[in-house]
Every structure is written in C-alpha cells, then in structure tokens.
C-alpha positions as CSV (number, residue, x, y, z in Angstrom):
1,X,0.0,0.0,0.0
2,X,1.5,3.3,-1.1
3,X,0.4,6.5,0.6
4,X,1.0,10.1,-0.7
5,X,0.9,13.3,1.4
6,X,-0.4,15.6,-1.4
7,X,0.3,19.3,-2.0
8,X,-2.5,21.7,-1.0
9,X,-3.7,23.5,-4.1
10,X,-6.8,25.3,-2.9
11,X,-6.8,29.1,-2.7
12,X,-6.3,30.9,-0.3
13,X,-3.3,28.7,0.4
14,X,-3.5,26.4,3.4
15,X,-0.2,25.6,5.2
16,X,-1.6,22.6,7.1
17,X,-0.7,19.0,6.4
18,X,-2.1,15.7,7.7
19,X,1.3,14.4,8.8
20,X,4.3,16.3,10.2
21,X,7.6,14.7,9.3
22,X,8.0,13.2,12.8
23,X,4.5,11.7,12.8
24,X,5.0,10.3,9.3
25,X,8.2,8.6,10.5
26,X,6.2,7.1,13.3
27,X,3.6,5.8,10.8
28,X,6.5,4.2,8.8
29,X,7.9,2.6,11.9
30,X,4.5,1.2,12.9
31,X,3.6,-0.1,9.4
32,X,6.9,-1.1,7.6
33,X,4.8,-2.8,4.9
34,X,3.5,0.7,3.8
35,X,5.3,3.2,1.6
36,X,4.9,6.9,2.3
37,X,5.7,9.6,-0.3
38,X,5.5,13.4,0.0
39,X,4.4,15.6,-2.9
40,X,6.7,18.6,-3.0
41,X,5.1,21.8,-1.7
42,X,6.4,25.4,-1.2
43,X,3.7,26.5,1.1
44,X,3.5,23.6,3.7
45,X,4.4,24.6,7.2
46,X,7.0,21.8,7.2
47,X,9.5,22.3,4.3
48,X,10.3,19.5,1.9
49,X,13.8,19.3,3.5
50,X,12.3,18.3,6.8
51,X,10.7,15.2,5.2
52,X,13.9,14.5,3.2
53,X,16.0,14.6,6.3
54,X,13.9,11.7,7.7
55,X,14.4,9.7,4.6
56,X,11.1,10.3,2.8
57,X,11.0,10.6,-1.0
58,X,9.8,14.1,-1.9
59,X,8.6,14.2,-5.5
60,X,6.4,16.2,-8.0
61,X,4.7,13.0,-9.1
62,X,2.8,10.8,-6.7
63,X,0.6,9.2,-9.4
64,X,1.9,5.7,-8.5
65,X,0.5,5.9,-5.0
66,X,-2.8,4.2,-4.0
67,X,-4.0,6.6,-1.2
68,X,-3.9,10.4,-1.5
69,X,-4.0,12.3,1.8
70,X,-4.7,16.0,1.9
71,X,-6.5,18.6,4.0
72,X,-8.6,20.8,1.8
73,X,-10.6,20.2,-1.5
74,X,-8.5,19.0,-4.4
75,X,-9.2,21.0,-7.6
76,X,-11.1,18.9,-10.1
77,X,-8.3,19.1,-12.7
78,X,-5.8,17.7,-10.2
79,X,-7.8,14.6,-9.2
80,X,-6.1,11.4,-10.3
81,X,-8.7,8.7,-11.4
82,X,-9.1,5.3,-9.6
83,X,-7.4,6.4,-6.4
84,X,-8.5,6.6,-2.8
85,X,-8.6,10.2,-1.4
86,X,-8.8,11.7,2.1
87,X,-9.6,15.4,2.5
88,X,-12.4,17.8,3.6
89,X,-14.6,17.7,0.6
90,X,-17.4,19.9,2.0
91,X,-20.1,18.0,0.2
92,X,-21.9,16.0,2.9
93,X,-24.2,18.8,3.7
94,X,-25.0,19.3,0.0
95,X,-22.9,22.4,-0.3
96,X,-23.8,23.8,-3.7
97,X,-20.3,25.2,-4.4
98,X,-18.8,21.6,-4.3
99,X,-21.4,19.7,-6.3
100,X,-19.1,19.5,-9.3
101,X,-16.3,18.1,-7.2
102,X,-18.5,15.2,-6.0
103,X,-19.7,14.6,-9.6
104,X,-16.0,14.6,-10.8
105,X,-15.0,12.1,-8.1
106,X,-17.8,9.8,-9.2
107,X,-16.9,10.2,-12.8
108,X,-13.2,9.5,-12.2
109,X,-14.0,6.3,-10.1
110,X,-12.4,7.8,-7.0
111,X,-13.0,6.3,-3.5
112,X,-13.6,9.3,-1.4
113,X,-13.1,9.4,2.4
114,X,-14.0,12.7,4.0
115,X,-12.2,13.6,7.2
116,X,-15.6,14.7,8.6
117,X,-17.0,11.2,8.0
118,X,-14.3,9.4,10.0
119,X,-16.5,8.6,12.9
120,X,-17.1,6.0,15.7
121,X,-20.1,3.7,15.5
122,X,-22.0,6.3,17.6
123,X,-21.3,9.0,14.9
124,X,-18.9,10.9,17.0
125,X,-16.0,12.4,15.0
126,X,-12.6,10.8,15.5
127,X,-10.4,13.4,13.8
128,X,-10.6,17.1,13.1
129,X,-9.0,20.5,13.7
130,X,-11.8,21.5,16.3
131,X,-9.5,22.1,19.2
132,X,-7.4,24.5,17.2
133,X,-10.4,26.3,15.9
134,X,-11.5,26.8,19.5
135,X,-8.1,28.0,20.7
136,X,-7.7,30.5,17.9
137,X,-11.3,31.6,17.9
138,X,-11.4,32.5,21.6
139,X,-8.0,34.3,21.4
140,X,-9.2,36.3,18.4
141,X,-12.3,37.4,20.4
142,X,-10.0,38.8,23.1
143,X,-7.9,40.4,20.4
144,X,-11.0,42.2,19.1
145,X,-12.0,43.3,22.6
146,X,-8.5,44.8,23.2
147,X,-8.5,46.6,19.9
148,X,-12.1,47.9,20.1
149,X,-11.9,49.1,23.7
150,X,-8.3,50.3,23.6
151,X,-7.3,47.9,26.4
152,X,-4.4,45.9,24.9
153,X,-2.9,44.9,21.5
154,X,-2.6,41.2,21.0
155,X,-0.7,40.2,17.8
156,X,-2.4,38.0,15.2
157,X,-2.0,34.3,15.8
158,X,-0.6,33.8,12.3
159,X,2.5,35.9,13.3
160,X,3.2,33.6,16.3
161,X,5.2,30.4,16.0
162,X,3.0,28.0,18.0
163,X,0.5,27.6,20.8
164,X,3.2,28.3,23.5
165,X,3.7,31.8,22.0
166,X,-0.1,32.4,21.8
167,X,-0.3,31.6,25.5
168,X,2.7,33.8,26.3
169,X,1.0,36.7,24.7
170,X,-2.1,36.1,26.8
171,X,0.0,36.3,29.9
172,X,0.7,40.0,29.2
173,X,-3.0,41.1,29.3
174,X,-5.6,41.8,31.9
175,X,-9.2,40.9,31.1
176,X,-11.8,43.4,32.3
177,X,-14.8,42.4,34.5
178,X,-16.9,40.8,31.8
179,X,-19.3,37.8,31.6
180,X,-18.4,35.2,29.0
181,X,-20.8,32.6,27.5
182,X,-19.3,29.5,25.8
183,X,-21.7,27.2,24.0
184,X,-20.9,23.6,23.2
185,X,-19.0,20.8,24.9
186,X,-17.1,19.2,22.0
187,X,-13.5,19.7,20.8
188,X,-14.1,23.3,19.6
189,X,-15.6,24.4,22.9
190,X,-12.9,22.6,24.9
191,X,-10.2,24.4,22.8
192,X,-11.9,27.8,23.7
193,X,-12.1,26.7,27.3
194,X,-8.3,26.1,27.3
195,X,-7.8,29.8,26.5
196,X,-10.3,30.9,29.2
197,X,-8.6,28.7,31.8
198,X,-5.2,29.8,30.8
199,X,-6.3,33.4,31.4
200,X,-7.5,32.2,34.9
201,X,-11.0,33.3,34.2
202,X,-13.3,31.7,36.8
203,X,-15.9,29.1,35.5
204,X,-19.3,29.4,37.3
205,X,-22.5,27.4,37.2
206,X,-25.5,28.3,35.1
207,X,-27.5,29.3,38.1
208,X,-24.9,31.7,39.4
209,X,-24.1,33.1,36.0
210,X,-27.8,33.9,35.3
211,X,-28.6,35.4,38.7
212,X,-25.4,37.1,40.0
213,X,-23.1,40.1,39.4
214,X,-19.4,39.6,39.8
215,X,-16.4,41.8,40.5
216,X,-14.1,39.7,38.2
217,X,-14.4,38.1,34.8
218,X,-16.3,34.8,34.8
219,X,-17.5,32.3,32.2
220,X,-20.1,29.6,31.9
221,X,-20.1,26.6,29.6
222,X,-23.6,26.0,28.3
223,X,-24.6,22.7,26.7
224,X,-27.4,22.4,24.2
225,X,-30.0,21.5,26.8
226,X,-29.3,24.8,28.6
227,X,-29.8,27.0,25.6
228,X,-32.6,25.0,23.9
229,X,-35.8,23.7,25.5
230,X,-38.7,21.6,24.5
231,X,-41.7,23.5,23.2
232,X,-44.1,21.4,25.2
233,X,-42.4,22.3,28.5
234,X,-41.2,18.7,29.2
235,X,-37.6,17.9,30.1
236,X,-35.4,17.8,27.0
237,X,-33.0,15.0,26.1
238,X,-29.7,15.7,24.4
239,X,-29.6,12.7,22.0
240,X,-33.3,13.2,21.1
241,X,-32.4,16.8,20.2
242,X,-29.5,15.7,18.0
243,X,-31.8,13.2,16.2
244,X,-34.7,15.5,15.7
245,X,-34.6,19.1,17.0
246,X,-37.9,20.2,15.6
247,X,-39.8,20.0,18.9
248,X,-37.4,22.4,20.5
249,X,-37.1,26.2,20.7
250,X,-34.3,28.6,21.8
251,X,-33.7,29.3,25.5
252,X,-30.9,31.7,24.7
253,X,-32.3,35.0,25.9
254,X,-31.7,34.5,29.6
255,X,-28.0,34.2,28.7
256,X,-28.1,37.1,26.2
257,X,-29.3,39.4,29.0
258,X,-26.3,38.5,31.2
259,X,-23.4,38.1,28.6
260,X,-20.8,40.6,27.3
261,X,-18.7,38.2,25.2
262,X,-20.3,35.1,23.5
263,X,-18.1,32.3,22.1
264,X,-20.1,30.1,19.8
265,X,-18.4,26.7,20.0
266,X,-21.5,24.5,19.5
267,X,-22.4,22.2,16.6
268,X,-25.4,23.4,14.7
269,X,-27.5,20.7,13.0
270,X,-30.2,21.1,10.3
271,X,-33.6,22.2,11.6
272,X,-32.3,23.1,15.1
273,X,-33.7,26.4,16.5
274,X,-31.6,29.5,16.0
275,X,-29.9,30.7,19.2
276,X,-31.0,34.3,18.6
277,X,-32.7,36.0,15.8
278,X,-32.3,39.5,14.4
279,X,-35.4,40.5,16.3
280,X,-33.9,39.2,19.6
281,X,-30.7,41.3,18.9
282,X,-32.9,44.5,18.7
283,X,-34.2,44.0,22.3
284,X,-33.0,46.6,24.8
285,X,-32.1,43.8,27.3
286,X,-29.9,42.0,24.7
287,X,-26.5,42.7,26.3
288,X,-24.0,40.8,24.1
289,X,-21.6,43.2,22.4
290,X,-18.8,40.8,21.2
291,X,-19.2,37.4,19.5
292,X,-16.5,34.9,18.4
293,X,-18.6,32.7,16.1
294,X,-16.3,29.7,15.7
295,X,-19.1,27.6,14.3
296,X,-19.6,30.3,11.6
297,X,-23.0,29.3,10.0
298,X,-23.8,32.3,7.8
299,X,-27.4,33.6,8.1
300,X,-27.9,30.9,10.7
301,X,-28.3,30.4,14.5
302,X,-26.2,33.5,15.4
303,X,-28.1,36.3,13.7
304,X,-25.1,38.7,13.7
305,X,-23.0,36.4,11.4
306,X,-23.8,38.1,8.1
307,X,-20.7,36.6,6.4
308,X,-17.5,34.7,7.1
309,X,-14.6,37.0,7.8
310,X,-11.0,36.3,6.9
311,X,-7.7,35.8,8.6
312,X,-6.5,39.0,6.9
313,X,-9.6,41.0,8.1
314,X,-11.2,39.0,10.9
315,X,-13.6,41.5,12.5
316,X,-16.7,43.4,11.5
317,X,-19.6,45.1,13.3
318,X,-23.3,44.2,13.3
319,X,-25.8,47.0,13.8
320,X,-28.8,45.3,15.2
321,X,-31.2,48.2,14.4
322,X,-30.5,48.2,10.7
323,X,-29.5,44.5,10.5
324,X,-26.4,45.6,8.6
325,X,-22.6,45.4,8.7
326,X,-20.7,48.4,10.1
327,X,-17.2,49.0,11.4
328,X,-16.1,46.5,14.1
329,X,-15.7,49.3,16.6
330,X,-18.8,51.3,15.7
331,X,-20.6,52.7,18.7
332,X,-23.4,50.4,19.8
333,X,-22.6,47.6,17.4
334,X,-21.9,43.9,18.1
335,X,-18.3,43.1,17.3
336,X,-18.2,39.9,15.2
337,X,-15.3,37.5,14.6
338,X,-16.4,34.9,12.2
339,X,-13.3,33.5,10.5
340,X,-14.2,30.1,9.0
341,X,-10.6,28.6,8.7
342,X,-9.2,29.4,12.1
343,X,-6.9,26.4,12.5
344,X,-4.9,27.8,9.4
345,X,-3.5,30.4,11.8
346,X,-1.8,27.8,13.9
347,X,-0.7,25.4,11.1
348,X,2.2,23.6,13.0
349,X,0.3,22.7,16.1
350,X,-2.9,21.9,14.2
351,X,-1.0,19.6,11.8
352,X,0.8,17.8,14.6
353,X,-2.5,17.2,16.5
354,X,-4.3,16.1,13.4
355,X,-1.6,13.6,12.4
356,X,-1.7,12.0,15.9
357,X,-5.5,11.3,15.4
358,X,-5.0,10.1,11.8
359,X,-2.3,7.7,12.7
360,X,-4.2,6.3,15.7
361,X,-7.6,5.8,13.9
362,X,-7.2,5.6,10.1
363,X,-3.8,4.1,9.0
364,X,-4.3,0.9,11.1
365,X,-7.6,0.3,9.3
366,X,-5.7,-0.4,6.1
367,X,-3.8,-3.2,7.8
368,X,-6.2,-4.8,10.2
369,X,-9.0,-5.5,7.7
370,X,-10.8,-2.3,9.0
371,X,-11.8,-4.2,12.1
372,X,-13.5,-1.1,13.6
373,X,-15.4,-0.3,10.4
374,X,-13.8,3.1,10.2
375,X,-13.1,3.1,6.4
376,X,-16.5,1.5,5.7
377,X,-18.3,4.2,7.5
378,X,-16.2,7.0,6.1
379,X,-16.4,6.0,2.4
380,X,-18.6,8.3,0.4
381,X,-18.0,7.0,-3.2
382,X,-17.0,3.6,-4.6
383,X,-17.1,2.1,-8.2
384,X,-18.5,5.4,-9.6
385,X,-21.5,5.4,-7.2
386,X,-22.4,6.8,-3.8
387,X,-22.2,4.3,-1.0
388,X,-25.4,3.3,0.8
389,X,-24.6,5.5,3.8
390,X,-24.3,8.5,1.6
391,X,-27.1,7.7,-0.9
392,X,-29.0,10.7,0.5
393,X,-26.6,12.8,-1.7
394,X,-28.0,11.4,-5.0
395,X,-30.4,14.3,-5.6
396,X,-27.6,16.7,-4.9
397,X,-25.3,14.9,-7.4
398,X,-28.1,15.1,-10.0
399,X,-28.6,18.8,-9.3
400,X,-32.2,18.4,-8.1
C-alpha cells in the first residue's frame, strides 16, 4: 500500500498537512509494509527538506500511490482517477459550491473518504481540527476586545510560531470584569475553554451566571439542553435533540441578558432552532456586544453572522437596528469575529494534533481489515457510485 501526502492547491493557500515529518516517521515505523511519499510543496508549514531529512521521497509525481492524503478540497483538474482520497470535501451537507467536485469524483471512479465522516459507531468524530479552531477563535475574540476598547494589543495568531507563543501573549494582558458565555462541549468548545482557563477566568455554574453580578471576569459553559428547550415544556433530552430538534425552541435570551462576550463553539444541525434572531438582537435587554462565532454558520443560528470573515480581516460590526454590517468598533454595534478557517492560523500545532489522530484511527484500518469499520463508515463514493450510507446525496449529485 502506497500513501501520498499531497500538496494543498486550494486558494487561499493552506499551510496545514495531515502528517508532520516526525509523525510520518512514526507511521512508517508502525507499518513497515507501507510506503509513504510526499508531494513537493512550497507552502506547507514543514518544508520539503524536513521530510527528506527523515528519509522520505519528496517528488512532484505521486501518481503511482494508492491513497492520497490532503487537508482541503482537491481542484477537479488535479484529481487522479481510480485512487483513494482523504480530504475535507465539504459535500456531505450538500454544499452547492462543491457539487461539481463530487460529480467529478464519481466520474473518475475515486474512492472518497472525508475527514468529517471518519467517525465512531456512535457517529462521534474521530479526527478534526476542532481544538485549534476553539483555541484561535477564543484568542481572536479577546484580540477584538482589546483593539475595540483600547485595552491591549494582541498580535495576530498567524504571526506567532505556535501555541506556546499564543499563551505567552495572553500572559501579558488583563481581562476586564466581563461575563463570557461559551456554547458547546465538544472539541471546539474545549479548545476555547483552554484559553479561558489559561487566562485564569473563573468558571461558574449556570444558576450563578444567570442570577449574579461579579467583581471579576467569569465564564459559563452551556450545553445544548441549557440554551434549547422543548416547546411542550417537558424535560429535553440531548440525544433526542440531535436526532430531531424540531420539537425544540431557543432558550438563549436568559444568557443574552447577562453576557458581554459570547463564544459560539457549538455544533449546529439542520432544523435546530436559532440561538438568537435579528429581532432578539434588537431588544433593549440584549447585552452581548462581542461574538466569536467559531461555528460560523452564515445567516444561521447566530443572527449577527452576516458573512464569514478572513484571517487578513477578521472583525466586522453588526448593527442590530439596521441589521447591517458596520465597522467592528462602531458605537453600539456587536463586534463579530467569524473566520471560517481558524486552524490555518496555527498550522504547525494543528497539523501535529491532526496527524496524531489520523495515525491512531485511520492508518491501522488499512492493515487490520478495517476491524473497527472506520473506512467502511467514512467512504462516500465507490465504483462510480455513492455508498449506501451517503445515498441521500443522490439528488444533490443530480442537481435536483
């Protein structure tokens, strides 16, 4: 079995890679029957020379490999027929902008494994960049706060070498007496929590958060059953909500009345209630004035997210009265950070963390007859057709 670490060709350029040189060397040691090649890249966070130094073949032609491993979408013209591919295809939610990509993979008889579909039997994700999205997102929110209110000037994450430098910068600032709401309990939320805990901001219970005033900054971590409730007044059940959220409505306003800085680290599923609407944001008791929307669903559950922002220009303002975009520091506006590719700002750490998960969960499946069913569950296309698990994409493929 020959594996290729492919060059990232999507624009804007992404410096991340699935395997750092050291992690790839670990994979080679664990699976001596496998061959690992590296496609030459001038943008990757680890230079070609770092792979060569560990004895890997670095080449411009990986067409003789069986399995192509990348991070972002592969441009259609660069797809090699009859291969297995791993990357984030952004097709499983029927994203219209990638329909042609899925059609091309079917046409070229490619076996597609999406990083998002690498899951346990329960459906829980096994790999991802979530922790790094949470870390960078929470940091960026504080950076916006410092710039907007003239409190401190944090550098951009992309100018820092790694997570240690990010935390060293946070050690230099003092957070004012604000109340922070963090939604979610998954990898994204835990990444954001890491930043809050590093800043020694006190975590408090829901009951205290919603009823008390404090003389120091505090935060609460709210799970879905706190910010959503059943419409019939009965006690909600988390897994029931994930399966079918249609019987639920938002319970977000009690938090919005008490929160200064909201970090959206939750997963938002189809048909789930919005957290807050544009009408909610107009209310005089809506207190949130800063949002780091790490989830970044445009025109979705967080009404102020009018668009995704960029690493180059991460902040904008939302004027609730006019429902329009204004300057990020405009008086009375909600400051929004909605960068949708946050882990790109921390490419070294993000790549190292991702490779660890990929080596633990995916590579062994090629050599143990896929005993955990990981490849079977993750495979979207095979023999020019959608697999049964992803047959729901057929109308999307056909453009219906």
